[in-house]
C-alpha positions as CSV (number, residue, x, y, z in Angstrom):
1,M,41.9,-9.2,-7.0
2,I,39.3,-6.5,-6.7
3,N,38.0,-5.6,-10.2
4,F,36.7,-2.0,-10.5
5,D,36.2,-2.5,-14.2
6,N,32.6,-3.8,-13.4
7,F,31.7,-0.2,-12.6
8,E,31.3,2.7,-15.0
9,N,33.7,5.7,-14.5
10,T,33.8,6.4,-10.8
11,T,34.8,9.7,-9.1
12,I,36.0,9.7,-5.5
13,L,36.4,12.9,-3.5
14,S,39.3,12.7,-1.0
15,V,38.8,15.4,1.7
16,D,42.0,15.7,3.8
17,D,44.4,18.5,4.6
18,D,47.4,16.1,4.8
19,A,49.2,16.1,1.5
20,F,50.8,12.7,2.2
21,N,47.4,11.0,2.7
22,Q,46.2,12.6,-0.5
23,E,49.1,11.3,-2.5
24,L,48.6,7.8,-0.9
25,A,44.9,7.8,-2.0
26,L,46.0,8.7,-5.5
27,A,48.6,6.0,-5.6
28,I,46.3,3.3,-4.3
29,F,43.8,3.8,-7.1
30,N,46.3,4.8,-9.8
31,E,46.1,1.4,-11.4
32,Y,42.4,1.6,-12.1
33,K,41.5,3.5,-15.3
34,T,37.8,3.8,-14.3
35,I,38.6,5.6,-11.1
36,K,39.2,9.3,-10.8
37,I,40.4,11.0,-7.5
38,I,39.5,14.6,-6.9
39,Q,41.2,16.3,-3.9
40,A,39.8,18.8,-1.4
41,Y,41.8,20.1,1.6
42,N,38.8,21.1,3.8
43,G,35.0,20.9,4.0
44,K,34.4,24.2,2.2
45,E,36.5,23.1,-0.8
46,A,34.7,19.7,-0.8
47,I,31.3,21.4,-1.0
48,E,32.4,23.7,-3.8
49,I,33.6,20.6,-5.8
50,L,30.3,18.8,-5.1
51,E,28.4,21.7,-6.7
52,K,30.4,21.2,-9.9
53,E,31.2,17.5,-10.1
54,V,29.3,14.2,-9.9
55,I,30.8,12.4,-6.9
56,D,30.3,8.7,-6.3
57,L,32.0,8.3,-2.9
58,I,33.7,10.5,-0.4
59,L,36.8,9.8,1.8
60,L,36.5,12.3,4.7
61,D,39.2,13.1,7.3
62,L,37.9,14.7,10.5
63,V,40.7,17.1,11.6
64,M,40.9,19.9,9.0
65,P,40.9,23.7,9.1
66,S,38.1,25.8,7.7
67,M,35.1,23.4,8.2
68,N,36.3,20.2,9.8
69,G,35.1,16.7,9.0
70,L,32.3,16.5,11.5
71,E,30.8,19.8,10.2
72,T,31.2,18.5,6.6
73,L,29.6,15.2,7.4
74,K,26.6,16.9,9.1
75,Y,26.1,19.1,6.1
76,L,26.3,16.3,3.6
77,K,23.9,14.0,5.4
78,Q,21.3,16.8,5.9
79,S,21.5,17.7,2.3
80,A,18.8,16.3,0.0
81,E,21.3,16.4,-2.9
82,Y,24.3,14.8,-1.2
83,K,22.9,12.6,1.6
84,N,23.0,9.4,-0.5
85,I,26.7,9.7,-1.4
86,P,28.6,7.0,0.6
87,V,31.0,8.6,3.1
88,I,34.0,6.7,4.5
89,V,35.3,8.6,7.5
90,V,39.1,8.5,8.3
91,T,39.4,7.9,12.0
92,S,40.7,5.3,14.5
93,K,39.1,6.8,17.7
94,E,36.1,4.9,19.0
95,L,34.4,8.1,20.3
96,E,34.8,9.7,16.9
97,K,33.4,6.6,15.3
98,R,30.2,6.7,17.4
99,T,29.8,10.4,16.8
100,T,30.2,10.2,13.0
101,Y,28.0,7.1,12.9
102,Q,25.2,9.1,14.5
103,L,25.7,11.8,11.9
104,G,25.3,9.3,9.1
105,A,28.8,8.0,8.2
106,D,28.6,4.9,6.1
107,D,32.0,3.4,7.1
108,F,35.3,4.1,8.8
109,I,39.0,3.5,8.0
110,S,42.2,4.3,9.9
111,K,45.2,6.1,8.4
112,P,47.7,5.7,7.1
113,Y,45.5,3.7,4.7
114,N,46.0,0.0,4.3
115,P,45.7,-0.2,0.5
116,E,43.8,-3.5,0.2
117,E,41.5,-2.5,3.0
118,L,40.7,0.8,1.4
119,K,40.1,-0.7,-2.0
120,L,37.8,-3.4,-0.5
121,R,35.7,-0.8,1.5
122,V,35.4,1.5,-1.5
123,Y,34.5,-1.5,-3.7
124,N,31.7,-2.7,-1.3
125,H,30.2,0.8,-1.0
126,L,30.2,1.2,-4.8
127,R,28.4,-2.1,-5.1
128,I,25.8,-1.0,-2.6
129,K,25.4,2.3,-4.4
130,R,25.0,0.4,-7.7
131,F,22.4,-1.8,-6.0
132,S,20.3,1.2,-5.1
133,E,20.6,2.5,-8.6
134,I,19.4,-0.8,-10.0
135,L,16.4,-0.8,-7.7
136,H,15.5,2.6,-9.0
137,D,15.8,1.2,-12.6
138,I,13.6,-1.8,-11.7
139,K,10.9,0.5,-10.4
140,D,11.1,2.5,-13.6
141,E,10.7,-0.6,-15.7
142,Y,7.9,-1.8,-13.4
143,S,6.0,1.5,-13.8
144,S,6.3,1.2,-17.6
145,Q,5.0,-2.4,-17.5
146,H,8.0,-3.7,-19.5
147,L,8.1,-6.7,-17.1
148,A,9.2,-9.4,-19.5
149,S,11.9,-7.3,-21.1
150,K,15.5,-8.5,-21.2
151,K,16.6,-5.3,-19.5
152,Q,14.2,-5.8,-16.5
153,L,15.4,-9.4,-16.1
154,Q,19.1,-8.2,-16.2
155,Y,18.4,-5.6,-13.6
156,L,17.0,-8.2,-11.2
157,K,19.9,-10.6,-11.9
158,D,22.4,-7.7,-11.2
159,A,20.6,-6.7,-8.0
160,L,20.6,-10.3,-6.7
161,N,24.3,-10.8,-7.6
162,I,25.3,-7.6,-5.7
163,A,23.2,-8.4,-2.6
164,I,24.5,-12.0,-2.3
165,G,28.0,-11.0,-3.1
166,S,28.3,-8.1,-0.6
167,Q,25.6,-7.9,2.0
168,K,22.8,-10.4,2.2
169,K,20.6,-8.0,4.1
170,L,20.2,-6.1,0.9
171,L,18.0,-8.9,-0.2
172,E,15.3,-7.5,2.1
173,K,15.1,-4.3,0.0
174,L,14.7,-6.4,-3.1
175,G,12.1,-8.6,-1.4
176,N,10.2,-5.6,-0.1
177,M,9.9,-4.3,-3.6
178,A,8.2,-7.5,-4.7
179,H,5.9,-7.5,-1.6
180,E,5.0,-3.8,-2.1
181,N,3.2,-4.9,-5.2
182,T,1.1,-7.6,-3.5
183,Q,0.7,-6.5,0.1
184,C,-0.6,-3.5,1.9
185,E,2.2,-3.1,4.5
186,G,5.9,-3.2,4.6
187,S,7.0,-5.8,7.2
188,S,6.3,-8.9,5.0
189,S,9.9,-9.8,4.3
190,K,10.9,-9.7,7.9
191,R,7.8,-11.5,9.0
192,M,8.2,-14.3,6.5
193,G,11.8,-14.7,7.6
194,E,10.9,-15.0,11.2
195,Y,8.2,-17.6,10.4
196,A,10.7,-19.6,8.4
197,K,13.2,-19.6,11.3
198,V,10.6,-21.1,13.6
199,M,9.4,-23.8,11.2
200,A,13.0,-24.6,10.1
201,K,14.0,-25.2,13.7
202,L,11.0,-27.4,14.3
203,C,11.9,-29.4,11.3
204,G,15.4,-30.0,12.6
205,L,17.4,-28.0,10.0
206,S,20.9,-27.0,10.6
207,S,21.9,-23.4,11.6
208,K,23.3,-22.8,8.1
209,E,20.0,-24.0,6.5
210,I,18.0,-21.9,8.9
211,D,20.1,-18.8,7.9
212,N,19.8,-19.5,4.2
213,L,16.0,-20.0,4.5
214,Y,15.6,-16.8,6.4
215,Y,17.3,-14.9,3.5
216,T,15.4,-16.9,0.9
217,M,12.2,-15.5,2.3
218,F,13.2,-12.1,1.0
219,I,13.2,-13.3,-2.6
220,Y,10.9,-16.4,-2.7
221,D,8.3,-14.6,-4.7
222,I,10.6,-12.3,-6.7
223,G,8.9,-13.6,-9.9
224,L,5.9,-11.4,-9.0
225,L,8.0,-8.4,-10.1
226,R,7.7,-9.8,-13.6
227,V,3.9,-10.2,-13.5
228,P,1.7,-7.3,-14.8
229,K,-0.5,-5.7,-12.1
230,E,-3.8,-6.8,-13.7
231,D,-2.6,-10.4,-13.5
232,R,-1.2,-10.1,-10.0
233,E,-4.8,-9.3,-8.8
234,N,-6.0,-12.8,-9.9
235,Q,-4.0,-15.6,-8.4
236,N,-6.0,-18.1,-10.5
237,S,-4.9,-16.6,-13.9
238,K,-2.5,-18.5,-16.1
239,V,-0.1,-15.5,-16.1
240,F,0.0,-15.3,-12.3
241,K,0.8,-19.0,-12.1
242,E,3.8,-18.5,-14.2
243,Y,5.5,-16.4,-11.5
244,P,7.5,-19.3,-9.9
245,K,9.1,-20.0,-13.3
246,L,9.7,-16.2,-13.8
247,G,11.3,-16.1,-10.4
248,L,13.6,-19.0,-11.2
249,S,14.8,-17.3,-14.4
250,V,16.1,-14.4,-12.3
251,L,18.5,-16.8,-10.5
252,D,19.9,-18.4,-13.7
253,D,23.6,-17.9,-14.2
254,L,24.2,-16.9,-10.5
255,E,26.9,-18.8,-8.7
256,E,25.5,-22.0,-7.2
257,T,26.0,-21.3,-3.5
258,T,24.0,-23.2,-0.9
259,L,21.7,-20.1,-0.6
260,I,21.0,-20.0,-4.3
261,K,20.4,-23.7,-4.6
262,M,17.9,-23.5,-1.7
263,A,16.3,-20.3,-3.2
264,K,15.8,-22.1,-6.5
265,E,13.9,-25.0,-4.8
266,V,11.7,-22.7,-2.8
267,I,11.0,-20.2,-5.6
268,Y,10.0,-23.0,-8.0
269,A,8.0,-25.3,-5.7
270,H,6.4,-23.2,-2.9
271,Q,3.1,-23.2,-4.7
272,E,3.0,-27.0,-5.1
273,N,0.5,-28.9,-3.1
274,W,0.9,-32.2,-1.2
275,D,-1.8,-33.9,-3.2
276,G,-0.4,-32.8,-6.5
277,T,-2.9,-30.0,-7.3
278,G,-0.4,-27.1,-7.1
279,Y,1.7,-25.4,-9.7
280,P,3.8,-25.0,-11.8
281,E,4.6,-28.7,-12.2
282,G,1.9,-30.5,-10.1
283,L,4.5,-32.1,-7.8
284,K,3.2,-34.4,-5.2
285,G,4.2,-35.5,-1.7
286,E,7.9,-35.9,-1.1
287,E,8.6,-34.7,-4.6
288,I,8.3,-31.3,-3.0
289,S,11.5,-30.3,-1.2
290,L,11.3,-29.7,2.6
291,Y,12.4,-26.1,2.1
292,A,9.5,-25.5,-0.3
293,Q,7.0,-27.3,2.1
294,I,8.1,-25.0,4.9
295,T,7.6,-21.9,2.7
296,S,4.3,-23.1,1.5
297,I,2.6,-23.4,4.8
298,I,4.0,-20.1,6.3
299,N,3.2,-18.3,3.1
300,F,-0.4,-19.6,3.2
301,Y,-0.8,-18.5,6.8
302,D,0.5,-15.0,5.9
303,E,-1.7,-14.9,2.9
304,L,-4.8,-15.7,5.1
305,T,-4.0,-13.1,7.8
306,V,-2.4,-10.2,5.8
307,S,-4.2,-8.4,3.0
308,R,-2.8,-9.0,-0.5
309,I,-4.1,-7.5,-3.7
310,Y,-5.1,-10.9,-5.0
311,S,-6.5,-11.9,-1.6
312,P,-7.8,-8.7,0.1
313,N,-10.0,-10.3,2.7
314,T,-8.2,-11.4,5.8
315,H,-9.0,-13.9,8.6
316,R,-8.3,-13.9,12.3
317,S,-5.3,-16.1,13.3
318,N,-7.6,-18.7,14.9
319,E,-9.7,-18.8,11.7
320,A,-6.6,-19.2,9.6
321,L,-5.5,-22.1,11.8
322,D,-8.8,-23.9,11.2
323,I,-8.4,-23.5,7.5
324,I,-4.9,-24.9,7.6
325,K,-6.1,-27.9,9.6
326,R,-8.6,-28.6,6.8
327,E,-5.7,-28.6,4.3
328,N,-4.1,-31.6,6.1
329,S,-3.0,-34.1,3.4
330,L,-4.3,-31.8,0.7
331,K,-2.3,-28.7,0.5
332,F,0.2,-29.6,3.2
333,S,1.8,-32.8,4.5
334,P,0.4,-34.1,7.8
335,H,3.7,-33.5,9.5
336,M,3.8,-29.9,8.4
337,V,0.3,-29.3,9.7
338,E,1.1,-31.1,13.0
339,L,4.2,-28.9,13.6
340,F,2.3,-25.7,12.8
341,V,-0.7,-26.6,15.0
342,E,1.3,-27.7,17.9
343,N,3.4,-24.5,17.8
344,F,0.8,-22.1,16.6
345,E,1.3,-19.5,19.3
346,L,4.8,-18.9,18.0
347,F,3.5,-18.0,14.6
348,R,0.7,-15.9,16.0
349,E,3.1,-13.9,18.1
350,I,5.3,-13.1,15.1
351,K,2.2,-12.1,13.1
352,N,1.0,-9.7,15.9
353,R,4.5,-8.2,16.4
354,L,5.4,-7.7,12.7
355,S,2.0,-6.7,11.2
């Protein structure tokens, strides 16, 4: 059963000139004390209500007198004040779907409403909206440097829980936030994901493992969000080297899916070295999981070729390859180095395309 009690009081604006559909929307959400439905019978009424009320989500019919749904949607999505409010358009026509999608509609539903489908769509969009609000809160905490606070940790946990529970692609937004604070450009999450896909295939992982590793790359260094800026600039500092443990704490209490299990292994051990000189535990050889070994070598290549605040000087791809070769049996296993060297052009192509 969908539980809207997880959200604070929510106001939905139902914009439809059909009284039956309005009553149906009221009836569908009547059982939830935290949800309030406000009705508007055309676009002009909807805009007047928006000027007076805080609206969390809009159900928008297209065929209405006195400012129809398309005109209303265009106005909303061009408005700096209202463009981020999720809009679920009521239509079953494919042509209308394409048009409204181009105008910025967030979702579609046919009428008469299927009660469970409508509740699920509203629930998912409220979760995504809440995710965006949490990211804003995380940034506020980050700017105030309260990085070890219980509040900041809870924000990160909540954001992860929403992303994994609704749309895994939201993990990229969370990962980009971590990378923004260590790197000078914005394609790092995507680039690391593509590196991981290649290396995972070379290692013979299953399609499910490859998919999980791809999404793990968006959060593998999430612990950096809990490291103060002055310490992020020095990767040899004691505080910096705590970030794998700090990242692992963010995943505590989350449901142990295969993705979360993998992410925990990667977050905790991707800075371990084959010869036992890494951190945080000094694991050695096969004590380091294969997923962490994969992440270690692609992270090192990315670190060498893309500027980070703790490693601003970059190397050409060929120079980075030579450095990786010298780390054979030291930082990386011979097998990992062999796979990387033999397939180097695949990694260089990704780097050139996504940098």
